[in-house]
Structure formats: C-alpha cells, structure tokens
The first five atom37 places (N, CA, C, CB, O) and aatype in JSON, in Angstrom:
{
  "aatype": [12, 13, 7, 15, 4, 0, 13, 15, 2, 1, 13, 2, 16, 6, 11, 15, 18, 18, 5, 16, 13, 18, 3, 6, 9, 10, 19, 14, 6, 6, 19, 6, 18, 16, 18, 18, 11, 0, 0, 9, 16, 11, 1, 2, 1, 17, 12, 19, 3, 8, 0, 3, 10, 12, 10, 0, 18, 9, 3, 8, 3, 18, 7, 7, 0, 18, 5, 16, 18, 1, 18, 0, 5, 11, 11, 15, 19, 14, 9, 9, 2, 9, 0, 6, 7, 0, 16, 19, 4, 10, 11],
  "atom_mask": [
    [1, 1, 1, 1, 1],
    [1, 1, 1, 1, 1],
    [1, 1, 1, 0, 1],
    [1, 1, 1, 1, 1],
    [1, 1, 1, 1, 1],
    [1, 1, 1, 1, 1],
    [1, 1, 1, 1, 1],
    [1, 1, 1, 1, 1],
    [1, 1, 1, 1, 1],
    [1, 1, 1, 1, 1],
    [1, 1, 1, 1, 1],
    [1, 1, 1, 1, 1],
    [1, 1, 1, 1, 1],
    [1, 1, 1, 1, 1],
    [1, 1, 1, 1, 1],
    [1, 1, 1, 1, 1],
    [1, 1, 1, 1, 1],
    [1, 1, 1, 1, 1],
    [1, 1, 1, 1, 1],
    [1, 1, 1, 1, 1],
    [1, 1, 1, 1, 1],
    [1, 1, 1, 1, 1],
    [1, 1, 1, 1, 1],
    [1, 1, 1, 1, 1],
    [1, 1, 1, 1, 1],
    [1, 1, 1, 1, 1],
    [1, 1, 1, 1, 1],
    [1, 1, 1, 1, 1],
    [1, 1, 1, 1, 1],
    [1, 1, 1, 1, 1],
    [1, 1, 1, 1, 1],
    [1, 1, 1, 1, 1],
    [1, 1, 1, 1, 1],
    [1, 1, 1, 1, 1],
    [1, 1, 1, 1, 1],
    [1, 1, 1, 1, 1],
    [1, 1, 1, 1, 1],
    [1, 1, 1, 1, 1],
    [1, 1, 1, 1, 1],
    [1, 1, 1, 1, 1],
    [1, 1, 1, 1, 1],
    [1, 1, 1, 1, 1],
    [1, 1, 1, 1, 1],
    [1, 1, 1, 1, 1],
    [1, 1, 1, 1, 1],
    [1, 1, 1, 1, 1],
    [1, 1, 1, 1, 1],
    [1, 1, 1, 1, 1],
    [1, 1, 1, 1, 1],
    [1, 1, 1, 1, 1],
    [1, 1, 1, 1, 1],
    [1, 1, 1, 1, 1],
    [1, 1, 1, 1, 1],
    [1, 1, 1, 1, 1],
    [1, 1, 1, 1, 1],
    [1, 1, 1, 1, 1],
    [1, 1, 1, 1, 1],
    [1, 1, 1, 1, 1],
    [1, 1, 1, 1, 1],
    [1, 1, 1, 1, 1],
    [1, 1, 1, 1, 1],
    [1, 1, 1, 1, 1],
    [1, 1, 1, 0, 1],
    [1, 1, 1, 0, 1],
    [1, 1, 1, 1, 1],
    [1, 1, 1, 1, 1],
    [1, 1, 1, 1, 1],
    [1, 1, 1, 1, 1],
    [1, 1, 1, 1, 1],
    [1, 1, 1, 1, 1],
    [1, 1, 1, 1, 1],
    [1, 1, 1, 1, 1],
    [1, 1, 1, 1, 1],
    [1, 1, 1, 1, 1],
    [1, 1, 1, 1, 1],
    [1, 1, 1, 1, 1],
    [1, 1, 1, 1, 1],
    [1, 1, 1, 1, 1],
    [1, 1, 1, 1, 1],
    [1, 1, 1, 1, 1],
    [1, 1, 1, 1, 1],
    [1, 1, 1, 1, 1],
    [1, 1, 1, 1, 1],
    [1, 1, 1, 1, 1],
    [1, 1, 1, 0, 1],
    [1, 1, 1, 1, 1],
    [1, 1, 1, 1, 1],
    [1, 1, 1, 1, 1],
    [1, 1, 1, 1, 1],
    [1, 1, 1, 1, 1],
    [1, 1, 1, 1, 1]
  ],
  "atom_positions": [
    [[100.45, 95.51, 94.97], [101.86, 95.42, 95.23], [102.46, 94.18, 94.59], [102.11, 95.42, 96.72], [103.59, 94.22, 94.1]],
    [[101.74, 93.08, 94.59], [102.27, 91.85, 94.04], [101.63, 91.59, 92.7], [102.03, 90.68, 94.99], [100.41, 91.55, 92.58]],
    [[102.46, 91.4, 91.68], [101.96, 91.34, 90.31], [101.25, 90.07, 89.91], [0.0, 0.0, 0.0], [100.23, 90.14, 89.24]],
    [[101.75, 88.92, 90.29], [101.16, 87.7, 89.75], [100.5, 86.88, 90.85], [102.21, 86.87, 89.05], [100.83, 87.0, 92.03]],
    [[99.55, 86.03, 90.42], [98.87, 85.16, 91.37], [99.85, 84.18, 92.01], [97.73, 84.4, 90.67], [99.76, 83.91, 93.21]],
    [[100.77, 83.66, 91.22], [101.74, 82.7, 91.74], [102.59, 83.35, 92.83], [102.64, 82.16, 90.61], [102.85, 82.74, 93.86]],
    [[103.02, 84.58, 92.59], [103.81, 85.29, 93.58], [103.0, 85.52, 94.84], [104.31, 86.63, 93.02], [103.51, 85.33, 95.95]],
    [[101.73, 85.91, 94.7], [100.87, 86.15, 95.85], [100.67, 84.86, 96.64], [99.53, 86.72, 95.42], [100.73, 84.87, 97.87]],
    [[100.42, 83.77, 95.95], [100.2, 82.51, 96.64], [101.47, 82.04, 97.33], [99.7, 81.44, 95.66], [101.41, 81.35, 98.34]],
    [[102.62, 82.4, 96.8], [103.89, 82.03, 97.41], [104.0, 82.6, 98.83], [105.06, 82.52, 96.54], [104.6, 81.98, 99.7]],
    [[103.42, 83.77, 99.04], [103.44, 84.37, 100.37], [102.63, 83.57, 101.37], [102.93, 85.8, 100.3], [102.88, 83.65, 102.57]],
    [[101.66, 82.8, 100.91], [100.84, 81.98, 101.81], [101.44, 80.6, 102.06], [99.45, 81.83, 101.25], [101.09, 79.95, 103.04]],
    [[102.32, 80.16, 101.19], [102.79, 78.78, 101.3], [104.27, 78.64, 101.66], [102.54, 78.08, 100.03], [104.67, 77.59, 102.14]],
    [[105.08, 79.67, 101.43], [106.52, 79.56, 101.68], [106.97, 80.62, 102.66], [107.3, 79.68, 100.37], [107.47, 81.68, 102.27]],
    [[106.79, 80.33, 103.93], [107.08, 81.29, 105.0], [108.52, 81.81, 104.92], [106.83, 80.63, 106.36], [108.75, 83.01, 105.07]],
    [[109.48, 80.93, 104.68], [110.88, 81.35, 104.65], [111.13, 82.34, 103.52], [111.8, 80.14, 104.5], [111.99, 83.22, 103.65]],
    [[110.41, 82.23, 102.42], [110.57, 83.14, 101.29], [110.24, 84.58, 101.68], [109.69, 82.7, 100.11], [111.06, 85.48, 101.47]],
    [[109.08, 84.81, 102.24], [108.71, 86.18, 102.55], [109.38, 86.71, 103.8], [107.22, 86.29, 102.69], [109.44, 87.92, 104.0]],
    [[109.87, 85.83, 104.66], [110.59, 86.29, 105.83], [111.9, 86.98, 105.46], [110.87, 85.14, 106.77], [112.46, 87.72, 106.27]],
    [[112.4, 86.74, 104.26], [113.61, 87.43, 103.81], [113.33, 88.9, 103.53], [114.17, 86.75, 102.55], [114.28, 89.69, 103.46]],
    [[112.07, 89.3, 103.37], [111.72, 90.67, 103.05], [111.4, 91.52, 104.29], [110.54, 90.68, 102.13], [111.45, 92.75, 104.21]],
    [[111.08, 90.89, 105.42], [110.59, 91.61, 106.59], [111.28, 91.13, 107.86], [109.08, 91.46, 106.72], [111.74, 89.99, 107.93]],
    [[111.35, 92.0, 108.85], [111.94, 91.63, 110.14], [111.03, 90.68, 110.91], [112.22, 92.88, 110.97], [111.51, 89.74, 111.54]],
    [[109.73, 90.94, 110.85], [108.79, 90.11, 111.59], [107.47, 90.04, 110.84], [108.57, 90.66, 113.03], [106.97, 91.05, 110.34]],
    [[106.91, 88.84, 110.76], [105.62, 88.64, 110.08], [104.79, 87.69, 110.93], [105.81, 88.07, 108.64], [105.28, 86.67, 111.41]],
    [[103.53, 88.05, 111.1], [102.62, 87.19, 111.82], [101.66, 86.56, 110.81], [101.84, 87.98, 112.92], [100.9, 87.27, 110.15]],
    [[101.7, 85.25, 110.7], [100.81, 84.52, 109.81], [100.02, 83.54, 110.66], [101.59, 83.79, 108.66], [100.59, 82.57, 111.17]],
    [[98.72, 83.77, 110.8], [97.91, 82.83, 111.59], [98.0, 81.42, 111.0], [96.45, 83.29, 111.64], [97.94, 81.25, 109.78]],
    [[98.15, 80.44, 111.86], [98.28, 79.05, 111.4], [97.12, 78.61, 110.51], [98.39, 78.12, 112.58], [97.32, 77.9, 109.53]],
    [[95.9, 79.04, 110.86], [94.75, 78.61, 110.08], [94.69, 79.23, 108.69], [93.49, 78.93, 110.83], [93.86, 78.84, 107.88]],
    [[95.57, 80.19, 108.41], [95.58, 80.87, 107.11], [96.8, 80.46, 106.29], [95.57, 82.39, 107.31], [96.81, 80.61, 105.07]],
    [[97.8, 79.95, 106.94], [99.11, 79.73, 106.32], [99.06, 78.99, 104.99], [99.97, 78.98, 107.26], [99.73, 79.43, 104.04]],
    [[98.33, 77.91, 104.87], [98.31, 77.14, 103.62], [97.0, 77.25, 102.86], [98.6, 75.69, 103.91], [96.67, 76.4, 102.04]],
    [[96.26, 78.31, 103.13], [95.0, 78.56, 102.45], [95.28, 79.2, 101.09], [94.07, 79.47, 103.3], [96.2, 80.0, 100.96]],
    [[94.49, 78.85, 100.09], [94.61, 79.48, 98.78], [94.55, 80.99, 98.96], [93.48, 78.99, 97.81], [93.7, 81.49, 99.71]],
    [[95.43, 81.73, 98.29], [95.63, 83.14, 98.6], [94.38, 84.01, 98.51], [96.66, 83.7, 97.7], [94.25, 84.97, 99.27]],
    [[93.46, 83.7, 97.61], [92.24, 84.52, 97.52], [91.33, 84.28, 98.72], [91.48, 84.22, 96.21], [90.73, 85.22, 99.25]],
    [[91.22, 83.05, 99.16], [90.42, 82.73, 100.35], [91.12, 83.22, 101.62], [90.16, 81.22, 100.45], [90.47, 83.51, 102.62]],
    [[92.44, 83.31, 101.57], [93.21, 83.73, 102.74], [92.92, 85.17, 103.12], [94.7, 83.56, 102.47], [93.03, 85.52, 104.3]],
    [[92.56, 86.01, 102.18], [92.27, 87.41, 102.48], [91.14, 87.5, 103.49], [91.9, 88.18, 101.18], [91.27, 88.2, 104.5]],
    [[90.04, 86.83, 103.24], [88.9, 86.85, 104.16], [89.26, 86.22, 105.49], [87.71, 86.13, 103.54], [88.9, 86.76, 106.55]],
    [[89.95, 85.1, 105.46], [90.35, 84.44, 106.71], [91.27, 85.34, 107.53], [91.04, 83.1, 106.42], [91.12, 85.42, 108.74]],
    [[92.22, 86.01, 106.87], [93.13, 86.92, 107.57], [92.37, 88.08, 108.2], [94.19, 87.46, 106.6], [92.62, 88.44, 109.35]],
    [[91.43, 88.65, 107.44], [90.64, 89.76, 107.96], [89.86, 89.34, 109.2], [89.69, 90.29, 106.89], [89.83, 90.07, 110.2]],
    [[89.22, 88.19, 109.14], [88.44, 87.71, 110.29], [89.35, 87.41, 111.47], [87.64, 86.46, 109.91], [88.99, 87.68, 112.62]],
    [[90.52, 86.86, 111.21], [91.47, 86.58, 112.28], [91.87, 87.89, 112.96], [92.71, 85.84, 111.73], [91.94, 87.96, 114.19]],
    [[92.14, 88.93, 112.16], [92.53, 90.23, 112.74], [91.41, 90.79, 113.6], [92.9, 91.23, 111.62], [91.67, 91.31, 114.69]],
    [[90.18, 90.71, 113.13], [89.04, 91.2, 113.93], [88.93, 90.4, 115.22], [87.73, 91.11, 113.12], [88.71, 90.97, 116.28]],
    [[89.06, 89.09, 115.13], [88.95, 88.23, 116.32], [90.01, 88.55, 117.37], [89.05, 86.77, 115.92], [89.81, 88.26, 118.55]],
    [[91.13, 89.13, 116.96], [92.22, 89.42, 117.88], [92.42, 90.93, 118.13], [93.5, 88.83, 117.34], [93.43, 91.34, 118.69]],
    [[91.46, 91.73, 117.71], [91.61, 93.18, 117.8], [90.86, 93.76, 119.0], [91.11, 93.84, 116.52], [89.82, 93.25, 119.41]],
    [[91.42, 94.82, 119.55], [90.74, 95.61, 120.57], [90.0, 96.78, 119.93], [91.74, 96.11, 121.62], [89.1, 97.37, 120.53]],
    [[90.4, 97.13, 118.7], [89.85, 98.27, 117.98], [90.1, 98.07, 116.49], [90.49, 99.6, 118.48], [91.12, 97.51, 116.1]],
    [[89.16, 98.52, 115.67], [89.34, 98.46, 114.22], [89.41, 99.88, 113.69], [88.17, 97.66, 113.53], [88.52, 100.69, 113.92]],
    [[90.5, 100.18, 112.98], [90.66, 101.45, 112.29], [90.48, 101.15, 110.81], [92.06, 102.12, 112.58], [91.21, 100.34, 110.25]],
    [[89.51, 101.81, 110.18], [89.17, 101.48, 108.8], [88.97, 102.72, 107.95], [87.92, 100.62, 108.76], [88.74, 103.82, 108.46]],
    [[89.06, 102.53, 106.65], [88.69, 103.56, 105.68], [87.69, 102.88, 104.74], [89.95, 104.14, 104.89], [88.08, 102.22, 103.77]],
    [[86.43, 103.05, 105.03], [85.37, 102.41, 104.26], [84.38, 103.48, 103.84], [84.66, 101.28, 105.08], [83.8, 104.16, 104.68]],
    [[84.21, 103.63, 102.52], [83.3, 104.69, 102.04], [82.18, 104.14, 101.17], [84.09, 105.72, 101.26], [81.49, 104.91, 100.49]],
    [[81.98, 102.82, 101.18], [80.86, 102.23, 100.45], [80.42, 100.95, 101.16], [81.26, 101.93, 98.96], [81.14, 100.41, 102.0]],
    [[79.25, 100.48, 100.81], [78.68, 99.33, 101.53], [78.73, 98.03, 100.72], [77.24, 99.64, 101.92], [77.74, 97.31, 100.61]],
    [[79.9, 97.75, 100.17], [80.14, 96.49, 99.46], [81.63, 96.2, 99.48], [79.59, 96.55, 97.99], [82.44, 97.08, 99.74]],
    [[81.99, 94.96, 99.19], [83.39, 94.58, 99.1], [83.93, 93.95, 100.38], [0.0, 0.0, 0.0], [83.25, 93.86, 101.4]],
    [[85.19, 93.51, 100.29], [85.83, 92.81, 101.39], [86.02, 93.64, 102.64], [0.0, 0.0, 0.0], [85.8, 93.15, 103.75]],
    [[86.43, 94.9, 102.48], [86.62, 95.76, 103.65], [85.29, 95.97, 104.36], [87.24, 97.12, 103.24], [85.22, 95.96, 105.59]],
    [[84.23, 96.16, 103.59], [82.92, 96.36, 104.19], [82.46, 95.09, 104.91], [81.89, 96.76, 103.12], [81.89, 95.16, 106.0]],
    [[82.7, 93.94, 104.32], [82.33, 92.68, 104.97], [83.1, 92.5, 106.28], [82.6, 91.48, 104.03], [82.55, 92.0, 107.26]],
    [[84.36, 92.91, 106.29], [85.15, 92.84, 107.51], [84.6, 93.81, 108.55], [86.63, 93.14, 107.22], [84.53, 93.49, 109.74]],
    [[84.2, 94.98, 108.1], [83.57, 95.97, 108.98], [82.31, 95.38, 109.63], [83.22, 97.25, 108.19], [82.11, 95.51, 110.84]],
    [[81.47, 94.73, 108.83], [80.23, 94.12, 109.35], [80.56, 93.01, 110.34], [79.37, 93.57, 108.19], [79.88, 92.87, 111.36]],
    [[81.58, 92.23, 110.04], [82.01, 91.17, 110.94], [82.46, 91.76, 112.28], [83.14, 90.33, 110.31], [82.12, 91.24, 113.34]],
    [[83.22, 92.84, 112.22], [83.68, 93.51, 113.45], [82.5, 94.05, 114.25], [84.65, 94.66, 113.1], [82.5, 93.99, 115.48]],
    [[81.49, 94.58, 113.56], [80.28, 95.05, 114.25], [79.63, 93.9, 115.01], [79.28, 95.66, 113.25], [79.27, 94.04, 116.17]],
    [[79.48, 92.76, 114.34], [78.84, 91.6, 114.97], [79.63, 91.11, 116.18], [78.69, 90.47, 113.95], [79.05, 90.59, 117.13]],
    [[80.94, 91.27, 116.13], [81.8, 90.85, 117.23], [81.94, 91.94, 118.3], [83.17, 90.46, 116.7], [82.66, 91.77, 119.28]],
    [[81.24, 93.07, 118.1], [81.27, 94.21, 119.03], [82.66, 94.82, 119.21], [80.75, 93.77, 120.37], [83.0, 95.3, 120.29]],
    [[83.46, 94.8, 118.15], [84.76, 95.45, 118.17], [84.54, 96.94, 117.9], [85.75, 94.81, 117.11], [83.87, 97.28, 116.92]],
    [[85.08, 97.83, 118.73], [84.95, 99.27, 118.46], [85.58, 99.61, 117.11], [85.6, 100.1, 119.59], [86.66, 99.1, 116.79]],
    [[84.93, 100.46, 116.33], [85.4, 100.78, 114.98], [85.53, 102.29, 114.83], [84.44, 100.22, 113.91], [84.63, 103.05, 115.18]],
    [[86.66, 102.71, 114.31], [86.86, 104.1, 113.91], [87.03, 104.09, 112.41], [88.1, 104.77, 114.64], [88.01, 103.55, 111.89]],
    [[86.08, 104.69, 111.7], [86.15, 104.77, 110.24], [86.58, 106.18, 109.87], [84.76, 104.41, 109.57], [85.87, 107.14, 110.14]],
    [[87.76, 106.3, 109.26], [88.32, 107.61, 108.96], [87.92, 108.13, 107.58], [89.81, 107.55, 109.06], [88.39, 109.18, 107.16]],
    [[87.06, 107.41, 106.88], [86.61, 107.86, 105.56], [85.71, 109.09, 105.72], [85.84, 106.73, 104.82], [84.87, 109.15, 106.61]],
    [[85.91, 110.05, 104.84], [85.08, 111.26, 104.85], [83.63, 110.87, 104.58], [85.57, 112.3, 103.8], [83.36, 110.14, 103.63]],
    [[82.71, 111.34, 105.39], [81.29, 111.02, 105.22], [80.93, 109.61, 105.62], [0.0, 0.0, 0.0], [79.87, 109.11, 105.24]],
    [[81.79, 108.95, 106.38], [81.54, 107.55, 106.75], [80.24, 107.37, 107.5], [82.69, 107.01, 107.58], [79.58, 106.34, 107.34]],
    [[79.87, 108.33, 108.32], [78.64, 108.15, 109.09], [77.43, 108.14, 108.17], [78.49, 109.27, 110.15], [76.4, 107.55, 108.5]],
    [[77.54, 108.79, 107.01], [76.45, 108.77, 106.04], [76.41, 107.43, 105.31], [76.61, 109.94, 105.02], [75.34, 106.87, 105.1]],
    [[77.58, 106.91, 104.95], [77.66, 105.67, 104.17], [77.37, 104.42, 105.0], [79.03, 105.55, 103.56], [76.82, 103.45, 104.49]],
    [[77.74, 104.44, 106.26], [77.68, 103.23, 107.07], [76.79, 103.44, 108.28], [79.08, 102.8, 107.5], [77.28, 103.76, 109.37]],
    [[75.51, 103.26, 108.09], [74.56, 103.45, 109.19], [74.41, 102.16, 109.97], [73.2, 103.91, 108.66], [73.65, 102.12, 110.94]]
  ]
}
C-alpha cells in the first residue's frame, strides 16, 4: 500500500500525519519511534500480547506471519487459521 520507505517510516514517527487519514489509530508506545522494518515484528508481538484470539491466513512455515503464529502458540493464544489446508501446513 505504501510505496516508499520514507513514507512508511513517516507512519511510525509522525502520529499527526497519519491521523489525518483515519478516524482512530492505535499505536503502541513501544513501537511508535521504532524503525519501520523492526516495527512490524514489534507490532505483531504487541497484538498477540493483547489478543484473546488470533485469526490468521498462513499457508507456509516461514516468514513474519508464521513467526507471529509461532509466538501466539507459545503465548497460548487460541488461533483460527483460515488458509486452505492449514492443518497440513502447520502441525
């Protein structure tokens, strides 16, 4: 959705800028000024830490979504994976 790295990083550092696009945005304080590439992992972990349930579409056992899935498993968060064949891919 966002074309350039500078634009993406702007979303992590200039809260007032992106608030002009949305009615409400939740940005965890510990992620707010994190470099945007590192912020993805921190945001995912924050969401898992505050979730009652994880709804995911994961069809392979690598990448950021999969790492978040594994983190949620370790935290005992209930997970619903809507990917076709997910039970085969994620044992």
